[in-house]
C-alpha positions as a Python dict, from the first residue, in 0.01 Angstrom:
ca = {
    (1, 'M'): (0, 0, 0),
    (2, 'S'): (-370, 36, 52),
    (3, 'D'): (-322, 317, 289),
    (4, 'I'): (-126, 512, 20),
    (5, 'I'): (-423, 460, -231),
    (6, 'Y'): (-672, 586, 30),
    (7, 'D'): (-454, 879, 119),
    (8, 'Q'): (-388, 981, -252),
    (9, 'F'): (-771, 969, -309),
    (10, 'Q'): (-847, 1182, -5),
    (11, 'N'): (-574, 1428, -78),
    (12, 'T'): (-675, 1441, -456),
    (13, 'V'): (-1040, 1507, -338),
    (14, 'Q'): (-909, 1788, -119),
    (15, 'E'): (-725, 1947, -415),
    (16, 'V'): (-1034, 1929, -654),
    (17, 'L'): (-1313, 2001, -427),
    (18, 'I'): (-1381, 2372, -487),
    (19, 'R'): (-1756, 2444, -501),
    (20, 'H'): (-1921, 2233, -222),
    (21, 'N'): (-1655, 2292, 44),
    (22, 'S'): (-1846, 2359, 345),
    (23, 'L'): (-1980, 2093, 606),
    (24, 'L'): (-2344, 2164, 502),
    (25, 'D'): (-2262, 2136, 132),
    (26, 'I'): (-2060, 1812, 189),
    (27, 'I'): (-2328, 1648, 389),
    (28, 'T'): (-2612, 1731, 157),
    (29, 'K'): (-2410, 1623, -137),
    (30, 'L'): (-2329, 1299, 15),
    (31, 'D'): (-2689, 1231, 98),
    (32, 'E'): (-2772, 1321, -269),
    (33, 'S'): (-2499, 1092, -392),
    (34, 'N'): (-2654, 802, -178),
    (35, 'A'): (-3004, 872, -325),
    (36, 'R'): (-2847, 852, -685),
    (37, 'I'): (-2681, 499, -605),
    (38, 'N'): (-3037, 380, -482),
    (39, 'R'): (-3212, 524, -785),
    (40, 'A'): (-2954, 365, -1024),
    (41, 'A'): (-2995, 41, -845),
    (42, 'V'): (-3376, 58, -877),
    (43, 'K'): (-3358, 149, -1242),
    (44, 'T'): (-3166, -187, -1317),
    (45, 'I'): (-3516, -320, -1225),
    (46, 'T'): (-3765, -75, -1332),
    (47, 'S'): (-3623, 69, -1649),
    (48, 'C'): (-3357, -161, -1794),
    (49, 'G'): (-3502, -494, -1655),
    (50, 'C'): (-3163, -641, -1656),
    (51, 'L'): (-3251, -743, -1298),
    (52, 'K'): (-3571, -882, -1174),
    (53, 'L'): (-3689, -849, -815),
    (54, 'H'): (-3862, -1138, -634),
    (55, 'A'): (-3922, -1015, -285),
    (56, 'E'): (-4148, -1189, -43),
    (57, 'K'): (-4167, -1266, 346),
    (58, 'Q'): (-3890, -1477, 439),
    (59, 'D'): (-4017, -1774, 674),
    (60, 'L'): (-3747, -1859, 924),
    (61, 'P'): (-3806, -2156, 1148),
    (62, 'E'): (-3871, -2038, 1505),
    (63, 'D'): (-3575, -2251, 1635),
    (64, 'A'): (-3324, -2125, 1390),
    (65, 'D'): (-3019, -2033, 1530),
    (66, 'Y'): (-2892, -1675, 1479),
    (67, 'L'): (-2583, -1792, 1255),
    (68, 'D'): (-2810, -2001, 1046),
    (69, 'I'): (-3055, -1726, 943),
    (70, 'K'): (-2813, -1664, 649),
    (71, 'N'): (-2889, -2012, 525),
    (72, 'Y'): (-3263, -1969, 502),
    (73, 'A'): (-3279, -1608, 364),
    (74, 'G'): (-3291, -1652, -23),
    (75, 'T'): (-3176, -1398, -283),
    (76, 'E'): (-3460, -1171, -412),
    (77, 'L'): (-3275, -1070, -728),
    (78, 'S'): (-3237, -1274, -1048),
    (79, 'G'): (-3070, -1194, -1383),
    (80, 'E'): (-2729, -1032, -1442),
    (81, 'I'): (-2670, -664, -1428),
    (82, 'C'): (-2601, -520, -1774),
    (83, 'P'): (-2259, -331, -1859),
    (84, 'V'): (-2451, 7, -1880),
    (85, 'C'): (-2641, -53, -1545),
    (86, 'R'): (-2310, -163, -1380),
    (87, 'D'): (-2124, 146, -1532),
    (88, 'K'): (-2386, 390, -1391),
    (89, 'I'): (-2399, 242, -1049),
    (90, 'D'): (-2006, 226, -1049),
    (91, 'R'): (-2002, 606, -1130),
    (92, 'E'): (-2246, 680, -863),
    (93, 'I'): (-2052, 500, -608),
    (94, 'G'): (-1754, 677, -720),
    (95, 'S'): (-1926, 1001, -650),
    (96, 'H'): (-2038, 896, -315),
    (97, 'L'): (-1679, 795, -230),
    (98, 'F'): (-1562, 1149, -331),
    (99, 'Y'): (-1801, 1328, -93),
    (100, 'L'): (-1726, 1068, 185),
    (101, 'A'): (-1355, 1169, 150),
    (102, 'A'): (-1449, 1518, 136),
    (103, 'L'): (-1644, 1477, 476),
    (104, 'C'): (-1345, 1307, 619),
    (105, 'N'): (-1114, 1585, 515),
    (106, 'H'): (-1359, 1866, 665),
    (107, 'L'): (-1353, 1652, 990),
    (108, 'N'): (-991, 1565, 983),
    (109, 'I'): (-1060, 1202, 962),
    (110, 'S'): (-846, 945, 773),
    (111, 'L'): (-1060, 750, 526),
    (112, 'Y'): (-820, 462, 550),
    (113, 'D'): (-834, 475, 930),
    (114, 'A'): (-1224, 466, 934),
    (115, 'F'): (-1204, 189, 694),
    (116, 'L'): (-972, -13, 878),
    (117, 'N'): (-1141, 55, 1227),
    (118, 'E'): (-1473, -74, 1075),
    (119, 'Y'): (-1278, -381, 914),
    (120, 'N'): (-1135, -465, 1249),
    (121, 'R'): (-1484, -410, 1423),
    (122, 'I'): (-1657, -665, 1185),
    (123, 'K'): (-1381, -908, 1191),
    (124, 'T'): (-1372, -904, 1570),
    (125, 'L'): (-1761, -921, 1619),
    (126, 'G'): (-1809, -1128, 1309),
    (127, 'P'): (-2195, -1194, 1242),
    (128, 'Y'): (-2271, -1045, 1577),
    (129, 'S'): (-2172, -687, 1444),
    (130, 'L'): (-2542, -651, 1370),
    (131, 'Y'): (-2528, -549, 1029),
}
């Protein structure tokens, strides 16, 4: 069922994409949409203030095992994202997915297959996938 949703999304992008249908346009729009996601996330802190950032050097014990690192790394965010910021970021991520699907279409790559292949890689490698 999931592959049908991915395929339908990818096919719909193919149908509605008219203006930015060259590889260069798609790549630059994808990059722009990524920047807009980052900007919207930063604005939750700098403009809205619904989230607060408390970043500092994370001290890890020298003898910490690779798998234990996650236990020592704290979260740098506090607060709760407000509905306005959540909606903005959600729309920006949607736009990014649109251009990602457009890139997949242009290169004849299945978005679902790419998703599934990455899922299988991270499930196989687990925490050693180096993400």
